[in-house]
Backbone bond lengths (Angstrom), bond angles and torsions (degrees), N, CA, C in turn:
res aa  C-N    CA-C-N  psi(-1)  N-CA   C-N-CA  omega(-1)  CA-C   N-CA-C  phi
1 X - - - 1.451 - - 1.523 109.19 -
2 X 1.321 116.76 138.48 1.457 120.00 -176.41 1.516 111.12 -79.35
3 X 1.321 114.73 168.50 1.463 120.95 -175.92 1.528 113.12 -59.43
4 X 1.358 119.58 -44.42 1.461 118.21 -179.78 1.523 113.53 -56.78
5 X 1.348 117.22 -40.39 1.452 119.66 178.98 1.521 110.78 -67.77
6 X 1.317 118.29 -32.74 1.462 121.13 174.33 1.522 110.53 -63.27
7 X 1.322 115.36 -35.24 1.460 119.97 176.67 1.531 110.24 -64.49
8 X 1.327 116.89 -36.23 1.463 120.47 177.48 1.519 110.05 -66.44
9 X 1.331 117.95 -40.35 1.460 120.59 177.57 1.528 110.31 -58.04
10 X 1.321 116.98 -42.86 1.459 120.31 178.35 1.520 110.73 -63.73
11 X 1.318 116.17 -37.26 1.474 120.61 -177.70 1.526 111.35 -69.22
12 X 1.325 117.30 -39.71 1.466 119.87 -177.41 1.524 112.24 -86.14
13 X 1.325 116.82 -11.16 1.457 119.48 178.70 1.507 114.14 75.49
14 X 1.335 116.57 27.32 1.470 120.32 178.07 1.522 108.53 -143.47
15 X 1.341 116.26 132.81 1.460 121.78 -179.41 1.531 109.19 -115.39
16 X 1.299 115.70 123.88 1.459 122.01 -173.01 1.528 112.70 -77.82
17 X 1.322 114.73 139.16 1.469 120.90 169.92 1.530 108.60 -79.15
18 X 1.324 115.61 -46.63 1.463 121.48 175.13 1.526 107.75 -101.22
19 X 1.288 116.18 92.28 1.458 120.02 -170.69 1.521 112.86 -74.49
20 X 1.330 117.16 -11.78 1.460 119.62 174.98 1.531 110.32 -66.50
21 X 1.332 117.71 -25.31 1.458 120.93 177.01 1.526 110.94 -65.26
22 X 1.327 116.17 -40.93 1.459 120.05 177.51 1.526 109.83 -64.88
23 X 1.330 116.35 -42.92 1.452 120.28 179.14 1.519 111.00 -59.74
24 X 1.314 116.83 -42.84 1.462 120.33 179.52 1.526 111.36 -66.27
25 X 1.314 117.43 -39.50 1.460 120.90 -179.78 1.522 111.99 -61.30
26 X 1.318 116.16 -26.43 1.466 121.36 -177.59 1.524 113.08 -96.71
27 X 1.340 117.29 -0.08 1.453 121.45 -174.41 1.526 111.69 -96.99
28 X 1.319 116.47 114.78 1.461 121.38 177.54 1.521 109.99 -78.95
29 X 1.321 116.31 154.02 1.468 120.63 -177.73 1.529 112.29 -58.90
30 X 1.336 117.37 -30.71 1.466 120.18 179.62 1.528 110.87 -62.39
31 X 1.314 116.66 -36.60 1.473 121.22 178.79 1.523 110.09 -72.88
32 X 1.341 116.50 -44.21 1.460 120.85 -179.74 1.523 111.31 -62.09
33 X 1.330 115.98 -42.06 1.464 120.35 179.55 1.529 111.68 -67.49
34 X 1.310 114.81 -40.13 1.463 119.55 -176.62 1.523 112.40 -67.04
35 X 1.349 115.12 -34.89 1.459 119.40 -176.92 1.535 112.90 -106.30
36 X 1.342 116.17 8.68 1.458 120.57 175.03 1.510 114.05 64.15
37 X 1.332 117.05 41.97 1.465 121.25 -179.87 1.523 108.59 -93.59
38 X 1.324 117.73 107.26 1.462 121.78 -178.81 1.531 110.04 -71.13
39 X 1.341 116.41 132.22 1.459 122.74 179.81 1.524 111.74 52.10
40 X 1.324 114.73 35.10 1.459 117.29 -174.22 1.507 115.62 -106.85
41 X 1.352 119.09 -0.17 1.457 119.32 -179.25 1.529 110.80 -95.93
42 X 1.314 114.89 179.78 1.473 120.06 -171.30 1.530 114.30 -98.05
43 X 1.332 118.87 10.70 1.459 119.98 -173.44 1.525 113.12 -64.92
44 X 1.322 118.01 -43.36 1.459 119.64 178.38 1.526 111.35 -68.65
45 X 1.320 116.76 -37.95 1.463 119.88 177.00 1.523 110.63 -63.72
46 X 1.311 115.99 -37.20 1.469 120.76 177.46 1.533 110.29 -58.99
47 X 1.331 116.54 -45.00 1.466 122.59 179.13 1.535 110.69 -58.24
48 X 1.324 116.19 -46.50 1.461 120.83 -179.87 1.521 111.76 -68.33
49 X 1.317 116.55 -42.70 1.457 120.56 -178.20 1.506 112.83 -62.68
50 X 1.326 116.89 -37.43 1.455 121.19 177.58 1.523 110.78 -59.02
51 X 1.315 117.17 -42.74 1.459 122.07 179.77 1.524 111.50 -68.19
52 X 1.329 116.70 -39.30 1.469 120.41 -179.89 1.518 110.75 -65.12
53 X 1.326 116.92 -45.22 1.460 120.92 179.16 1.522 110.14 -60.27
54 X 1.340 116.98 -45.64 1.450 120.81 179.37 1.518 112.31 -60.04
55 X 1.327 116.67 -42.09 1.463 121.96 178.76 1.524 111.85 -63.48
56 X 1.336 116.63 -48.60 1.467 121.23 -177.14 1.531 110.78 -62.20
57 X 1.327 116.59 -46.37 1.458 120.21 -178.71 1.530 111.13 -67.53
58 X 1.329 116.85 -39.89 1.468 120.15 179.31 1.520 111.03 -62.41
59 X 1.325 116.69 -44.51 1.464 120.99 179.99 1.528 111.04 -62.66
60 X 1.324 116.27 -44.49 1.459 119.83 -178.46 1.520 111.36 -64.01
61 X 1.341 117.04 -45.31 1.461 120.34 -179.59 1.522 111.05 -61.89
62 X 1.322 116.72 -39.51 1.462 120.23 179.38 1.523 111.16 -64.51
63 X 1.315 116.86 -39.88 1.466 120.97 179.18 1.533 111.74 -70.31
64 X 1.324 116.30 -40.07 1.467 120.01 -176.60 1.517 112.55 -77.20
65 X 1.339 116.89 -28.62 1.462 120.79 -174.61 1.532 110.08 -132.30
66 X 1.333 117.29 66.59 1.466 120.63 -175.51 1.530 114.32 -64.89
67 X 1.314 118.10 -17.77 1.460 121.08 -178.15 1.525 113.32 -94.74
68 X 1.322 116.63 -3.06 1.460 119.68 -179.18 1.526 110.20 -73.92
69 X 1.322 116.31 148.60 1.453 121.21 176.36 1.523 109.34 -76.45
70 X 1.351 115.02 167.26 1.460 119.28 177.29 1.526 110.76 -59.38
71 X 1.332 116.73 -39.72 1.456 119.92 179.47 1.515 112.66 -63.96
72 X 1.338 116.48 -39.81 1.455 120.65 178.90 1.529 111.26 -66.14
73 X 1.334 116.16 -43.39 1.459 120.32 178.58 1.528 111.18 -64.25
74 X 1.325 115.98 -39.67 1.464 120.45 179.70 1.516 111.23 -63.66
75 X 1.321 116.40 -37.77 1.464 121.00 179.42 1.521 110.78 -64.84
76 X 1.316 116.30 -43.72 1.455 120.23 178.71 1.529 111.14 -65.53
77 X 1.336 115.65 -44.81 1.459 119.23 -179.19 1.522 110.78 -62.10
78 X 1.329 116.67 -43.65 1.467 120.50 -178.82 1.523 110.44 -59.05
79 X 1.326 116.60 -39.67 1.468 119.97 178.12 1.519 111.12 -64.44
80 X 1.331 116.25 -46.06 1.449 120.60 -173.56 1.527 113.22 -69.21
81 X 1.340 116.94 -41.51 1.468 119.69 -174.39 1.527 112.29 -96.77
82 X 1.312 116.95 12.78 1.466 120.58 179.64 1.518 110.93 -63.17
83 X 1.327 116.19 156.93 1.463 120.53 179.18 1.523 110.57 -63.39
84 X 1.334 117.14 -32.98 1.466 119.58 177.64 1.523 110.78 -61.81
85 X 1.333 116.19 -42.39 1.450 120.27 -178.93 1.519 111.38 -69.57
86 X 1.335 116.29 -43.39 1.457 119.87 177.99 1.532 111.72 -63.81
87 X 1.321 115.79 -34.04 1.461 120.26 177.10 1.526 110.74 -63.85
88 X 1.335 116.29 -41.37 1.457 119.74 178.84 1.523 111.43 -65.34
89 X 1.329 116.57 -37.93 1.473 120.43 177.37 1.528 109.86 -64.20
90 X 1.325 116.31 -46.10 1.469 120.50 179.63 1.523 110.82 -62.15
91 X 1.327 116.26 -38.85 1.459 120.59 178.82 1.527 110.59 -66.20
92 X 1.313 115.53 -41.95 1.471 119.73 179.02 1.529 111.54 -61.84
93 X 1.325 116.15 -38.19 1.466 120.46 178.54 1.520 112.45 -80.34
94 X 1.355 115.64 -7.76 1.471 121.46 -178.53 1.532 111.20 57.96
95 X 1.334 115.81 42.39 1.454 120.30 -179.19 1.528 112.45 -60.85
96 X 1.328 116.17 -30.31 1.455 119.86 -178.52 1.512 113.28 -56.38
97 X 1.321 116.89 -30.24 1.460 120.71 -179.47 1.523 112.46 -66.02
98 X 1.328 116.42 -22.82 1.454 120.73 -171.35 1.530 113.64 -107.76
99 X 1.325 117.90 -2.08 1.455 120.69 -178.16 1.519 112.22 -67.68
100 X 1.319 115.74 145.75 1.461 122.27 172.91 1.521 106.74 -102.13
101 X 1.331 116.39 111.08 1.453 122.39 -172.87 1.524 111.08 -120.37
102 X 1.335 115.62 151.72 1.446 120.73 171.39 1.519 109.94 -71.71
103 X 1.311 117.15 167.50 1.457 120.97 -175.39 1.525 112.24 -61.49
104 X 1.340 117.09 -37.17 1.457 120.03 -179.69 1.511 112.21 -64.57
105 X 1.325 116.91 -46.21 1.461 120.57 178.89 1.523 110.45 -65.85
106 X 1.307 116.41 -36.69 1.464 120.06 179.67 1.529 110.15 -61.67
107 X 1.335 116.12 -43.67 1.463 120.72 -176.92 1.526 112.46 -69.41
108 X 1.327 117.34 -28.17 1.468 120.48 -176.20 1.523 112.26 -98.98
109 X 1.332 116.87 20.75 1.470 120.02 174.50 1.508 114.95 75.98
110 X 1.334 116.73 34.23 1.459 120.83 -177.10 1.507 114.50 -59.79
111 X 1.317 118.01 -26.61 1.459 120.82 -177.55 1.530 112.31 -69.27
112 X 1.320 115.72 -13.90 1.460 119.97 179.83 1.528 112.52 -114.96
113 X 1.330 117.23 2.84 1.464 120.18 -177.82 1.522 110.68 -74.29
114 X 1.308 114.82 134.05 1.471 120.49 -177.97 1.514 112.01 -57.80
115 X 1.339 117.19 -49.86 1.469 120.74 -175.09 1.521 111.32 -59.55
116 X 1.321 117.46 -42.47 1.456 120.64 -178.18 1.524 111.52 -68.34
117 X 1.318 116.43 -37.75 1.460 120.38 -179.16 1.521 111.45 -72.42
118 X 1.321 117.09 -38.45 1.471 120.46 176.73 1.520 109.29 -63.32
119 X 1.325 116.65 -45.56 1.462 120.32 178.90 1.530 111.04 -60.03
120 X 1.312 116.47 -41.64 1.469 120.23 -178.62 1.516 111.47 -66.32
121 X 1.323 116.94 -38.11 1.469 119.57 179.75 1.519 110.88 -65.51
122 X 1.337 116.58 -39.73 1.465 120.55 177.32 1.523 110.70 -67.59
123 X 1.317 116.70 -41.73 1.462 120.99 179.29 1.520 111.53 -63.85
124 X 1.323 116.28 -35.79 1.460 120.77 179.31 1.524 110.56 -63.81
125 X 1.315 117.38 -41.52 1.465 121.42 177.35 1.525 110.22 -60.66
126 X 1.335 116.60 -44.63 1.462 120.44 179.55 1.527 111.26 -63.42
127 X 1.321 116.49 -39.63 1.464 120.33 -179.96 1.533 110.60 -63.40
128 X 1.319 116.69 -40.90 1.470 120.26 178.04 1.527 109.81 -64.75
129 X 1.325 116.75 -41.48 1.461 121.28 178.41 1.532 111.14 -60.58
130 X 1.316 117.28 -47.88 1.457 121.08 -178.85 1.526 112.50 -67.14
131 X 1.318 115.88 -29.64 1.464 120.37 -177.44 1.527 112.34 -86.32
132 X 1.336 116.04 -39.39 1.459 118.62 -171.86 1.513 116.48 -121.97
133 X 1.334 117.21 -7.36 1.456 119.58 178.95 1.509 113.36 99.46
134 X 1.328 115.05 173.23 1.448 121.31 -171.08 1.529 112.69 -67.21
135 X 1.331 117.98 -37.28 1.458 119.59 -176.08 1.526 111.88 -66.77
136 X 1.317 117.60 -41.14 1.467 119.89 179.34 1.524 110.62 -70.03
137 X 1.332 116.72 -36.30 1.466 119.47 176.33 1.523 109.81 -65.06
138 X 1.304 116.21 -40.19 1.470 121.11 178.94 1.518 110.47 -62.84
139 X 1.318 117.39 -44.75 1.467 121.14 178.95 1.518 110.74 -59.31
140 X 1.318 116.22 -42.36 1.468 119.70 -179.79 1.519 110.65 -63.99
141 X 1.324 117.77 -46.99 1.469 121.41 -179.82 1.529 110.71 -58.87
142 X 1.317 116.55 -46.39 1.462 119.81 -177.35 1.525 111.90 -65.86
143 X 1.332 117.29 -33.03 1.467 119.49 175.96 1.520 110.45 -64.34
144 X 1.323 116.42 -41.44 1.462 120.16 -177.02 1.517 112.16 -70.69
145 X 1.312 117.55 -29.72 1.450 121.62 -177.67 1.533 113.10 -98.01
146 X 1.329 116.73 4.50 1.465 120.80 -172.82 1.535 113.12 -56.26
147 X 1.335 116.87 -45.82 1.459 119.19 -178.31 1.517 111.72 -63.44
148 X 1.316 117.21 -43.69 1.462 120.46 -178.88 1.520 111.09 -67.27
149 X 1.313 117.33 -39.88 1.466 120.70 178.30 1.516 110.15 -63.30
150 X 1.332 116.65 -36.38 1.454 120.10 179.08 1.511 113.68 -71.94
151 X 1.326 117.16 -17.80 1.462 121.08 -178.40 1.523 113.40 -88.54
152 X 1.332 116.85 -3.57 1.461 119.40 179.89 1.520 109.87 -73.34
153 X 1.302 117.23 125.36 1.459 122.15 177.43 1.524 107.13 -94.34
154 X 1.312 116.40 114.29 1.457 121.82 -174.09 1.520 111.93 -53.94
155 X 1.343 114.16 125.28 1.460 120.91 175.00 1.508 114.78 83.46
156 X 1.313 118.99 -13.38 1.464 120.81 -176.91 1.523 112.33 -112.33
157 X 1.343 117.17 -19.19 1.458 122.35 176.98 1.521 112.38 57.75
158 X 1.307 116.17 38.46 1.465 119.28 176.49 1.523 108.21 -104.41
159 X 1.312 115.27 147.12 1.436 120.96 -178.36 1.520 109.13 -124.22
160 X 1.294 114.45 111.36 1.451 120.26 -176.18 1.522 109.54 -71.46
161 X 1.312 117.69 120.48 1.461 119.53 -176.00 1.526 110.86 -77.78
162 X 1.321 114.40 158.17 1.467 120.52 -175.24 1.529 112.05 -64.36
163 X 1.321 117.29 -36.22 1.463 119.27 -179.44 1.525 110.91 -63.30
164 X 1.321 117.60 -41.41 1.461 121.05 178.23 1.523 110.48 -66.46
165 X 1.320 116.51 -41.85 1.463 119.95 179.19 1.524 110.96 -63.73
166 X 1.343 115.99 -40.67 1.464 119.71 179.01 1.525 110.60 -65.02
167 X 1.323 116.17 -42.15 1.465 119.52 179.02 1.527 111.38 -59.08
168 X 1.327 116.50 -43.78 1.468 120.42 179.56 1.527 110.49 -65.95
169 X 1.336 115.62 -39.37 1.464 119.30 179.09 1.516 111.08 -63.57
170 X 1.313 117.13 -43.57 1.469 121.28 -179.28 1.525 110.96 -65.18
171 X 1.330 116.62 -38.77 1.455 120.44 178.13 1.527 111.09 -63.92
172 X 1.335 115.69 -41.05 1.467 119.17 -179.59 1.528 111.61 -66.71
173 X 1.328 116.69 -28.41 1.467 121.44 178.97 1.523 112.73 -91.11
174 X 1.334 115.12 -1.10 1.469 121.61 -177.54 1.524 111.62 61.33
175 X 1.325 116.37 35.84 1.451 122.66 175.99 1.529 109.62 -93.75
176 X 1.324 117.29 156.75 1.467 119.11 175.91 1.522 110.34 -67.61
177 X 1.333 118.63 160.14 1.464 121.27 -179.07 1.529 111.94 -66.18
178 X 1.318 115.18 156.80 1.465 121.00 178.77 1.522 110.31 -74.41
179 X 1.310 115.98 145.69 1.463 122.15 175.89 1.523 108.66 -120.00
180 X 1.328 115.70 132.31 1.460 121.93 -176.61 1.527 109.64 -113.06
181 X 1.330 115.73 137.71 1.466 119.09 176.63 1.534 109.56 -144.36
182 X 1.337 115.25 139.29 1.464 120.67 178.15 1.526 108.66 -77.38
183 X 1.326 116.31 123.21 1.460 120.51 -178.58 1.525 112.58 -106.73
184 X 1.346 116.37 -13.56 1.464 118.98 179.07 1.525 109.94 -165.68
185 X 1.302 116.36 149.57 1.457 121.68 171.34 1.524 108.22 -149.21
186 X 1.339 115.22 134.37 1.452 119.74 -178.68 1.518 109.62 -133.49
187 X 1.316 116.10 165.60 1.450 121.99 176.91 1.513 112.69 95.76
188 X 1.342 116.46 165.31 1.464 121.03 178.46 1.518 111.30 -69.60
189 X 1.328 116.45 166.21 1.456 121.14 -175.19 1.519 112.89 -56.97
190 X 1.332 118.12 -34.48 1.456 120.35 -177.03 1.527 112.59 -84.09
191 X 1.341 117.50 -3.57 1.461 120.28 -178.36 1.523 110.66 -149.16
192 X 1.310 115.31 55.90 1.456 121.97 -179.00 1.529 111.36 -74.24
193 X 1.307 115.00 153.88 1.461 121.36 169.68 1.527 107.18 -133.03
194 X 1.326 115.70 123.35 1.449 121.85 -175.76 1.529 110.78 -105.70
195 X 1.316 115.79 144.16 1.459 122.54 171.60 1.522 107.66 -114.68
196 X 1.311 115.41 126.13 1.460 121.31 -177.12 1.521 109.77 -121.03
197 X 1.320 115.15 133.60 1.462 121.20 178.20 1.527 109.80 -102.31
198 X 1.321 115.60 137.63 1.470 121.13 -178.87 1.518 109.29 -112.66
199 X 1.322 115.78 127.23 1.461 121.31 178.27 1.525 110.59 -120.32
200 X 1.330 115.33 144.20 1.465 121.82 175.59 1.523 106.99 -128.29
201 X 1.312 116.27 115.75 1.458 120.28 -178.67 1.505 112.90 61.58
202 X 1.340 117.39 33.44 1.454 121.49 179.48 1.515 114.66 83.26
203 X 1.323 117.92 -1.06 1.460 121.99 -179.95 1.523 109.52 -105.87
204 X 1.324 116.68 129.49 1.457 120.61 178.00 1.523 109.65 -70.99
205 X 1.336 115.79 123.24 1.460 121.20 -177.15 1.521 113.07 -107.07
206 X 1.334 117.01 -30.17 1.463 118.81 -174.97 1.515 110.56 -164.31
207 X 1.327 114.83 165.03 1.463 121.09 173.66 1.521 108.57 -140.55
208 X 1.322 116.09 137.27 1.457 120.44 -178.86 1.507 111.89 -129.32
209 X 1.332 115.30 154.95 1.466 121.18 177.40 1.527 109.49 -121.30
210 X 1.335 115.72 149.99 1.455 120.32 177.85 1.508 111.37 -169.96
211 X 1.340 115.40 165.51 1.460 120.84 -178.88 1.522 112.10 -73.74
212 X 1.328 116.80 -16.64 1.454 122.21 173.73 1.527 107.92 -131.33
213 X 1.337 116.13 164.19 1.459 119.46 177.21 1.525 110.30 -61.96
214 X 1.335 115.38 -38.39 1.465 120.30 -179.03 1.533 110.87 -61.30
215 X 1.332 116.87 -46.50 1.460 120.40 -179.89 1.523 111.65 -64.75
216 X 1.326 116.04 -38.42 1.465 119.82 178.75 1.527 110.79 -65.94
217 X 1.318 116.75 -38.91 1.464 120.77 176.55 1.521 111.34 -63.94
218 X 1.333 115.80 -40.55 1.464 119.82 178.46 1.528 111.21 -61.94
219 X 1.316 116.39 -42.45 1.460 120.23 -179.92 1.528 111.13 -66.61
220 X 1.317 117.21 -39.32 1.470 120.46 176.94 1.521 110.41 -64.57
221 X 1.325 116.81 -40.76 1.468 120.97 178.68 1.526 110.88 -64.35
222 X 1.351 116.39 -40.03 1.460 119.89 178.25 1.525 111.24 -60.61
223 X 1.345 115.98 -44.28 1.461 120.28 -179.89 1.530 111.29 -64.81
224 X 1.325 116.21 -40.52 1.463 119.95 179.04 1.532 110.87 -64.71
225 X 1.326 116.52 -39.38 1.467 121.02 177.64 1.516 110.98 -59.55
226 X 1.325 116.31 -44.57 1.454 120.03 -179.42 1.528 111.23 -60.40
227 X 1.325 116.16 -39.48 1.467 119.44 179.69 1.529 111.42 -68.44
228 X 1.334 116.65 -38.96 1.457 120.46 -178.47 1.524 111.98 -72.54
229 X 1.342 115.64 -31.45 1.455 119.31 -176.59 1.520 113.41 -89.92
């Protein structure tokens, strides 16, 4: 395994025994097809990872909220395992830096595409499961969803967004409000990826990426919150 992938292992807090699993989780079909790698892409791992994430989140919600109805639990689960949420997790882990892409995907900004990053995040969960077992995969999933799980308001199903939390934090510290500005956007109109820079008092505090300006702002606010806290 090359050095960049080792850096990803350090970032996710898990080191593979069978490191070919990590390589496969990061390999898009365009790369496998281009270089003739049989069964070498992450599509099957993506399928498995999606099921593992759903299972882990469902079990946790049931344990934490035993009095909730099926409809209430389904609403919470849908929010947590949504592609938007998985995209933010993948962005936070900077999975795009480690993807193995074919030349076409590379040229069209594949490292920032939502679909590719969501697939990679699911494949990564499956790879951890196959390498280390269900408990280690569960620990990884719960770490990635920790902030969102903590934002659930019991019985009200409201999710406090990062921008609102950052605003309250800045007010409590008597800091000036955050300012957001788009510094880059790539991709076709139907699949844009925006980069937003966040400044506080003229100082750059964070930068976030997302498929919309709103999502990119949320990611920048999340990063700024982590630094302040």
